[in-house]
C-alpha distance (Angstrom), angle and dihedral (degrees) to the residues before:
residue distance angle dihedral
X1 . . .
X2 3.79 . .
X3 3.77 123.2 .
X4 3.76 127.4 -156.5
X5 3.75 133.4 -171.0
X6 3.74 111.6 -136.0
X7 3.76 123.6 -157.4
X8 3.72 119.0 -177.0
X9 3.76 114.8 -157.8
X10 3.75 139.9 144.4
X11 3.78 124.3 -120.4
X12 3.82 91.6 -83.5
X13 3.79 92.6 55.9
X14 3.79 95.6 -106.4
X15 3.78 108.4 150.9
X16 3.76 115.2 -134.5
X17 3.70 122.2 -142.8
X18 3.73 105.4 -115.5
X19 3.80 106.1 -119.8
X20 3.72 98.6 161.5
X21 3.82 115.3 39.7
X22 3.78 102.0 161.1
X23 3.85 99.2 92.2
X24 3.81 92.9 52.3
X25 3.79 94.0 42.6
X26 3.82 91.3 48.2
X27 3.79 94.5 49.5
X28 3.80 92.8 46.8
X29 3.82 91.0 51.6
X30 3.80 88.9 51.6
X31 3.81 88.4 54.4
X32 3.81 91.5 48.2
X33 3.79 95.9 -107.2
X34 3.76 140.2 108.4
X35 3.75 131.8 -133.0
X36 3.79 118.3 -121.1
X37 3.74 113.1 -164.9
X38 3.78 119.8 -153.0
X39 3.76 134.7 163.2
X40 3.76 112.5 -95.6
X41 3.79 91.9 -125.8
X42 3.81 90.2 58.3
X43 3.80 92.1 52.2
X44 3.80 92.6 47.7
X45 3.79 90.7 47.6
X46 3.81 89.9 51.7
X47 3.79 91.9 50.1
X48 3.80 91.9 48.3
X49 3.80 91.2 48.3
X50 3.81 92.5 49.6
X51 3.81 92.2 46.9
X52 3.78 90.4 47.5
X53 3.79 91.2 52.5
X54 3.80 91.5 46.3
X55 3.81 92.7 49.2
X56 3.78 91.5 45.1
X57 3.80 89.9 52.7
X58 3.81 89.6 48.8
X59 3.81 91.7 50.8
X60 3.80 91.1 49.0
X61 3.80 90.9 47.8
X62 3.80 91.1 51.5
X63 3.80 91.4 46.8
X64 3.80 89.6 53.8
X65 3.80 91.1 47.1
X66 3.80 90.4 48.2
X67 3.80 92.2 48.0
X68 3.78 90.2 48.0
X69 3.79 91.8 50.0
X70 3.79 90.5 45.3
X71 3.81 89.9 48.7
X72 3.80 90.1 52.3
X73 3.80 90.7 52.1
X74 3.80 90.9 45.0
X75 3.80 91.0 47.1
X76 3.79 89.6 56.4
X77 3.79 91.2 50.2
X78 3.78 91.6 45.3
X79 3.80 91.1 50.5
X80 3.82 88.9 51.2
X81 3.80 90.3 48.7
X82 3.80 90.8 49.1
X83 3.80 90.4 49.9
X84 3.80 91.6 50.8
X85 3.81 91.7 46.9
X86 3.82 90.3 49.5
X87 3.81 89.8 51.3
X88 3.82 91.1 50.6
X89 3.80 90.0 47.4
X90 3.81 91.1 49.6
X91 3.81 90.7 50.5
X92 3.81 89.7 49.7
X93 3.80 91.2 49.0
X94 3.80 89.8 49.7
X95 3.81 90.3 49.7
X96 3.80 91.0 49.0
X97 3.81 91.1 50.6
X98 3.82 92.1 46.2
X99 3.80 92.0 46.0
X100 3.81 90.2 50.1
X101 3.81 91.8 50.7
X102 3.82 92.0 46.3
X103 3.81 91.5 47.8
X104 3.80 91.4 50.4
X105 3.81 91.6 51.8
X106 3.79 92.4 45.8
X107 3.80 93.2 47.8
X108 3.79 91.6 46.4
X109 3.80 90.9 52.8
X110 3.82 92.4 47.4
X111 3.78 92.5 47.8
X112 3.81 92.4 48.8
X113 3.80 90.8 49.7
X114 3.80 92.6 47.7
X115 3.81 92.8 46.6
X116 3.82 89.4 52.5
X117 3.81 89.5 50.7
X118 3.80 91.7 47.1
X119 3.82 91.5 54.3
X120 3.79 90.9 55.0
X121 3.83 97.9 38.4
X122 3.79 131.9 95.3
X123 3.82 117.5 -101.0
X124 3.86 93.9 -97.7
X125 3.79 93.8 48.4
X126 3.80 90.8 41.0
X127 3.82 89.4 56.0
X128 3.85 91.6 52.2
X129 3.82 90.7 47.1
X130 3.80 90.6 50.9
X131 3.83 89.5 50.9
X132 3.78 88.6 50.3
X133 3.82 90.3 49.7
X134 3.83 89.9 50.9
X135 3.83 91.1 50.4
X136 3.81 91.6 48.0
X137 3.81 91.0 50.3
X138 3.81 91.2 47.9
X139 3.81 91.1 48.1
X140 3.80 91.0 46.2
X141 3.79 91.6 48.8
X142 3.82 90.8 53.8
X143 3.82 93.0 45.7
X144 3.80 90.8 46.8
X145 3.80 90.7 50.5
X146 3.82 92.7 51.2
X147 3.80 95.1 44.6
X148 3.80 93.2 44.6
X149 3.78 90.6 49.1
X150 3.81 91.5 49.4
X151 3.79 90.4 50.1
X152 3.82 92.7 47.9
X153 3.81 92.8 48.1
X154 3.80 90.3 50.2
X155 3.80 92.1 48.3
X156 3.81 91.7 49.8
X157 3.80 91.2 49.6
X158 3.81 90.9 49.7
X159 3.80 93.0 56.2
X160 3.82 112.0 109.5
């Protein structure tokens, strides 16, 4: 069965009170429908509510699309930033490794020179040289630990 909303109004939009309903009801029955009578204000309110919900849904949909598009742009920038940070980290790791190798060579040369001096020195001087060698080894051990740790941390961070 079909239903129809009927609004009776003149050309100016003035709603008439429906005094005589029989002609409309009769014609609608002939067409297989029924007449549902509602106040105009209720119909307008319903239309406004439905339009409001539809527009709200459209705004939300566009916000999501905008956020998604913005996220895609941000993701590209973030990926670039990550790439740059990885490059800086790799350079730092390379510097740590190079510094560690250079420090080892330098310490080895100093120790060899001091050991040669200690072999030729008097007992008092030899004792001071041996203390110096011990301090250099201690210092080198600490520097090696720091540089090795920095290199290891960088390598771990660079893992995919």
